C-alpha positions as a printed Julia matrix, in Angstrom:
390×3 Matrix{Float64}:
  -6.65   -9.9    27.89
  -9.48  -11.11   30.11
 -13.02  -11.08   28.78
 -14.3    -8.44   31.22
 -11.95   -5.76   29.92
 -12.91   -3.13   27.41
 -11.17   -3.21   24.04
  -7.93   -1.4    23.41
  -8.6     1.95   21.83
  -6.46    2.5    18.79
  -6.27    5.74   16.73
  -5.22    5.33   13.09
  -3.93    8.55   11.49
  -3.72    9.34    7.77
  -3.67   12.68    5.98
  -6.94   12.03    4.12
  -8.99    9.59    2.05
  -9.01   11.96   -0.95
  -5.52   11.49   -2.28
  -3.94    9.03    0.18
  -3.61    5.85   -1.85
  -2.94    3.78    1.22
  -6.34    4.63    2.75
  -7.95    1.47    1.46
  -5.0    -0.63    2.62
  -5.38    0.83    6.09
  -9.13    0.28    6.1
  -8.65   -3.31    5.05
  -6.86   -3.9     8.35
  -8.97   -1.61   10.56
 -12.25   -3.19    9.42
 -11.04   -6.68   10.29
  -9.59   -6.13   13.73
 -11.03   -8.35   16.48
 -13.8    -6.15   18.04
 -13.45   -8.01   21.35
  -9.85   -6.84   21.61
  -9.64   -3.59   19.73
 -11.79   -0.43   19.33
 -10.44    1.63   16.37
 -10.98    5.15   15.38
  -9.44    7.17   12.49
  -8.14   10.71   12.38
  -7.56   12.73    9.14
  -6.25   16.19    8.56
  -8.96   16.85    5.97
 -12.22   15.05    5.5
 -13.5    13.83    2.14
 -13.29   10.77   -0.15
 -15.73    8.03   -1.04
 -14.27    5.62    1.51
 -15.44    7.7     4.44
 -19.07    6.67    3.94
 -18.16    3.02    4.18
 -16.05    3.64    7.32
 -18.78    5.47    9.13
 -21.41    2.93    8.11
 -19.24    0.35    9.82
 -19.47    2.36   13.05
 -15.84    3.57   13.07
 -15.44    7.21   14.13
 -13.58    9.63   11.89
 -12.01   12.62   13.56
 -10.77   15.7    11.68
  -8.06   17.09   13.95
  -4.44   18.27   13.55
  -2.38   15.21   14.61
   0.76   16.91   13.33
   1.92   20.51   13.78
   4.82   22.5    12.22
   8.14   21.56   13.84
   9.6    25.0    13.15
  10.25   27.36   14.71
  11.35   25.19   17.6
  10.49   27.72   20.3
   6.83   27.45   19.33
   6.76   23.66   19.15
   6.0    22.98   22.89
   2.87   25.12   22.88
   1.71   23.75   19.53
   1.94   20.1    20.58
   0.28   20.78   23.93
  -2.65   22.49   22.2
  -3.03   19.62   19.73
  -2.8    16.94   22.44
  -5.55   18.52   24.53
  -8.02   17.86   21.73
  -7.18   14.12   21.72
  -6.87   13.46   25.45
 -10.65   13.09   26.11
 -10.79   10.15   23.7
  -8.44    8.05   25.79
  -6.52    6.3    22.98
  -4.07    3.65   24.21
  -2.26    3.28   20.88
  -1.71    5.55   17.91
  -0.84    3.99   14.58
   0.38    6.47   12.01
  -0.05    5.9     8.26
   1.37    9.32    7.54
   3.79    8.95    4.62
   6.26   11.65    5.65
   9.04   12.15    8.2
   7.06   14.28   10.63
   8.07   13.75   14.27
   5.56   15.97   16.01
   2.86   13.31   15.93
   4.51   10.96   18.45
   4.98   13.86   20.81
   1.31   14.82   20.54
   0.29   11.2    21.04
   2.29   10.84   24.22
   0.98   14.12   25.61
  -2.53   12.96   24.79
  -2.04    9.91   27.02
  -1.24    7.23   24.45
   0.88    4.42   25.83
   2.44    3.61   22.45
   3.0     5.24   19.07
   3.52    3.02   16.02
   4.23    3.98   12.42
   4.08    2.08    9.15
   6.99    2.67    6.78
   5.22    2.6     3.46
   7.84    3.66    0.95
  11.58    3.81    0.42
  12.08    7.49    0.98
  14.58    8.52    3.66
  17.48   10.94    3.46
  15.89   13.29    5.98
  17.21   13.66    9.56
  13.59   13.9    10.73
  13.14   10.22    9.87
  15.69    9.36   12.56
  13.81   11.44   15.11
  10.53    9.88   14.1
  12.04    6.44   14.45
  13.62    7.22   17.81
  10.24    8.37   19.2
   8.34    5.29   17.91
   7.37    2.41   20.16
   7.21    0.07   17.18
   7.72    0.34   13.43
   5.84   -1.77   10.88
   8.19   -2.34    7.93
   6.69   -3.46    4.63
   9.68   -5.01    2.96
  13.02   -6.57    3.95
  15.13   -3.92    2.28
  13.91   -1.45    4.89
  15.45   -3.57    7.61
  18.97   -3.06    6.28
  18.64    0.38    4.72
  16.8     2.22    7.49
  16.56    0.07   10.63
  19.9    -1.71   10.97
  21.05    0.03   14.13
  20.76   -2.29   17.16
  18.71    0.26   19.1
  16.23    0.39   16.27
  16.14   -3.28   15.32
  14.23   -4.21   18.48
  11.42   -1.88   17.48
  10.85   -3.11   13.9
   8.4    -5.83   12.93
   7.85   -7.07    9.34
   4.23   -6.37    8.44
   3.84   -6.66    4.67
   0.51   -5.89    3.1
  -2.06   -8.55    2.43
  -4.83   -9.11   -0.11
  -8.33  -10.56    0.02
  -7.8   -13.82   -1.85
 -11.52  -14.48   -2.01
 -12.09  -11.23   -3.9
  -8.96  -11.52   -6.04
  -8.89  -15.0    -7.48
  -8.69  -16.84  -10.73
 -11.88  -17.36  -12.59
 -13.43  -13.94  -11.93
 -15.92  -13.17  -14.76
 -14.77  -10.47  -17.21
 -17.76   -8.37  -16.36
 -16.23   -5.15  -17.55
 -16.36   -6.42  -21.15
 -13.16   -4.59  -22.01
 -12.17   -6.74  -24.97
 -15.53   -6.3   -26.55
 -15.54   -2.56  -25.98
 -12.0    -2.2   -27.38
 -12.68   -4.46  -30.35
 -10.22   -7.16  -29.18
 -10.61  -10.86  -29.69
  -9.95  -13.64  -27.18
  -6.67  -14.42  -28.99
  -5.28  -10.89  -28.74
  -2.53  -10.54  -26.11
  -3.6    -7.94  -23.5
  -1.0    -6.62  -21.04
  -2.24   -4.59  -18.1
  -1.01   -2.25  -15.4
  -2.81   -0.76  -12.39
  -1.13    2.43  -11.24
  -2.04    6.15  -11.25
  -0.29    8.06  -13.99
   2.7     9.36  -12.08
   6.36    9.37  -13.08
   7.35    6.94  -10.32
   5.06    4.28  -11.83
   7.05    3.95  -15.04
   4.3     3.62  -17.58
   6.66    5.25  -20.07
   9.01    2.21  -19.83
   6.08   -0.12  -20.51
   5.11    1.9   -23.6
   8.66    1.73  -24.93
   8.72   -2.03  -24.34
   5.35   -2.51  -26.12
   6.68   -0.61  -29.14
   9.2    -3.43  -29.6
   6.44   -6.09  -29.76
   3.96   -6.55  -32.62
   0.29   -6.75  -31.89
   0.37   -6.45  -28.09
  -2.34   -4.28  -26.54
  -1.84   -2.39  -23.34
  -4.63   -1.44  -20.93
  -3.65    1.02  -18.23
  -5.87    1.59  -15.22
  -5.21    4.7   -13.13
  -6.06    8.32  -12.67
  -4.2    11.14  -14.45
  -2.81   12.54  -11.21
   0.11   14.28  -13.01
  -1.34   15.89  -16.07
   2.0    16.87  -17.52
   3.27   13.3   -17.26
  -0.04   11.88  -18.58
   0.19   14.21  -21.58
   3.78   13.1   -22.15
   2.56    9.5   -22.23
  -0.04   10.42  -24.89
   2.7    12.06  -26.95
   4.99    9.06  -26.48
   2.28    6.69  -27.8
   1.94    8.82  -30.88
   5.7     9.1   -31.51
   6.12    5.37  -31.1
   3.25    4.56  -33.39
   1.34    2.55  -30.82
  -1.6     4.89  -29.99
  -4.03    2.42  -31.56
  -3.05   -0.38  -29.14
  -2.57    1.57  -25.89
  -5.79    2.14  -23.92
  -5.85    4.56  -21.0
  -8.85    3.61  -18.89
  -8.65    6.1   -16.11
  -9.98    5.05  -12.68
 -11.18    1.43  -12.67
 -13.16    0.47   -9.56
 -13.54   -3.23  -10.19
  -9.89   -4.31  -10.38
 -10.74   -8.03   -9.91
 -12.8    -7.85  -13.12
 -10.08   -5.84  -14.84
  -7.62   -8.67  -14.14
  -9.97  -11.12  -15.82
  -9.35   -9.33  -19.14
  -5.55   -9.66  -19.0
  -3.03  -12.16  -20.22
  -0.05  -10.61  -18.39
   0.36   -8.0   -15.65
   3.28   -5.55  -15.5
   4.34   -3.2   -12.71
   7.24   -1.14  -14.18
   8.0     1.1   -11.17
  11.12    3.27  -11.48
  14.03    2.89   -9.07
  15.05    6.58   -8.8
  12.04    7.71   -6.83
  10.61    6.53   -3.53
   9.98    3.02   -4.95
   7.4     0.63   -3.58
   6.97   -0.47   -0.01
   4.81   -3.52   -0.68
   2.81   -2.92   -3.89
  -0.81   -3.86   -3.46
  -1.38   -3.8    -7.26
   1.14   -6.64   -7.64
  -0.33   -8.62   -4.76
  -3.84   -8.4    -6.27
  -2.72   -9.39   -9.72
  -0.8   -12.39   -8.43
  -3.73  -13.44   -6.25
  -5.85  -13.32   -9.43
  -3.54  -15.95  -10.95
  -1.92  -13.65  -13.54
   1.67  -14.1   -14.74
   3.44  -10.98  -13.49
   6.48   -8.98  -14.45
   7.79   -6.33  -12.09
  10.82   -4.12  -11.66
  13.62   -5.63   -9.59
  13.37   -3.23   -6.72
  12.49   -3.43   -2.97
   8.92   -4.55   -2.34
   8.53   -6.44   -5.52
  11.72   -8.37   -4.74
  10.07   -9.77   -1.64
   6.79  -10.74   -3.24
   8.08  -12.38   -6.48
  10.37  -15.36   -6.32
  12.25  -14.53   -9.52
  11.53  -17.12  -12.25
   9.24  -19.13  -10.03
   6.2   -16.99   -9.11
   6.87  -14.13  -11.55
   9.6   -12.33  -13.42
  11.76   -9.46  -12.23
  13.43   -7.19  -14.73
  16.0    -4.37  -14.3
  14.53   -0.96  -13.62
  14.09    1.49  -16.47
  15.16   -1.07  -19.13
  12.53   -1.22  -21.89
  14.5    -3.85  -23.82
  14.68   -6.19  -20.84
  10.95   -5.74  -20.28
  10.2    -6.4   -23.91
  12.25   -9.6   -23.81
  10.42  -10.8   -20.71
   7.02  -10.04  -22.31
   8.0   -11.81  -25.53
   9.0   -14.89  -23.61
   5.56  -15.08  -21.98
   3.68  -14.18  -25.13
   5.35  -17.05  -26.98
   4.74  -19.61  -24.21
   1.13  -19.95  -22.97
   2.16  -22.89  -20.82
   4.65  -20.78  -18.92
   2.08  -18.07  -18.44
  -0.27  -20.56  -16.89
   2.46  -22.07  -14.64
   3.64  -18.64  -13.43
   0.08  -17.54  -12.73
  -0.64  -20.63  -10.66
   2.56  -20.18   -8.73
   1.79  -16.52   -8.21
  -1.56  -17.42   -6.69
   0.04  -19.99   -4.34
   2.64  -17.44   -3.25
   0.01  -14.92   -2.19
  -2.18  -17.52   -0.45
   0.74  -18.8     1.5
   2.35  -15.5     2.5
   0.3   -12.39    1.7
  -3.35  -12.8     2.69
  -5.26  -10.02    4.41
  -5.87  -12.32    7.33
  -2.1   -12.69    7.81
  -1.6    -8.93    7.7
  -4.33   -8.34   10.29
  -2.89  -11.04   12.62
   0.54   -9.42   12.43
  -0.99   -6.03   13.33
  -2.89   -7.53   16.25
   0.17   -9.25   17.56
   2.15   -6.01   17.3
  -0.51   -4.11   19.29
  -0.67   -6.69   22.05
   3.13   -6.88   22.2
   3.61   -3.14   22.47
   1.22   -2.96   25.38
   2.74   -6.07   27.01
  -0.55   -7.94   26.58
  -2.34   -5.16   28.49
  -1.75   -6.86   31.78
  -0.3    -3.82   33.58
  -0.56   -0.85   31.18
  -4.31   -0.91   30.85
  -5.62   -0.3    34.32
  -9.28    0.11   35.13
  -8.91    3.9    35.18
  -7.26    3.81   31.75
 -10.11    1.84   30.31
 -12.68    4.17   31.82
 -11.25    7.36   30.29
 -13.04    9.31   27.59
């Protein structure tokens, strides 16, 4: 792109910043895009959430407009997408990038009718099984896949392969690093000594996250304390975890912390990090919690499922255990508890793994390359009239 051309206008879409857990991950990319090349805006279906203030303070516009419409009944779909597209057309977006988690296929139709030259979506989880996913994929200009399992499970067809690019998530390795001060003072608040083994997990309390497996594993180990950071988003499941702690006799060494905002400082309190995600739900795309823990230099144990399989080199930069197997998880924990040297070695290898392959700078660079590729380096697609719209 020549220096006298205006930046490419990109619209990022996400349902909201209230419950959308990937909102921060999206903003990590948007906020770092080269401003000489790209001019981003964000559209939500419903405004709200603490992150919005930071976004607007950075000068990025947030629109609250319907970027999806009901696909049924089909006879009403043409009029619905046309009405929606009219509201976006004055903004002159060249690219739409969807962070919508579902299989909706009305968004790419709206994007094209609004004048967008390309529509991209990020595949964030391992859900599929819906014919609409195939339509969504067929209408996409490019697809950003977050793990290698997606390439074979969802995007193996030759006509689809050409659209897919691997864009795993990245982490800020300056923020998440070894040696962060334990400024939360958790051990002191919980009455734990420096010699107590503390195992941590960062995940909202939802069945998919598998905290119940971690509790069952901890019950097999003497003296281990668990600290669990995450909101009680499913109250029935959270209550079941409380009851499980009581029935297992470990309530005095399981600490539910709720929302923890300073995760880097939380990591500084831990000896081991565990991500016990279940396999029978949507599974992980590319789990940020694991990336952050590894960047912090923690020895990590994760379920042997897509996403985590890419990040951890089993036995080298972490440990993978079978899904939903408390005994296997307990054995892995016991091995690390008994061997401080191995904990240190795994933590150092984990840090190297993230620095080499999963930094936020690498993620941003992959996104920028995808945008330039999809517009063919903007040499023909972005004419002067295109750049002057809106």
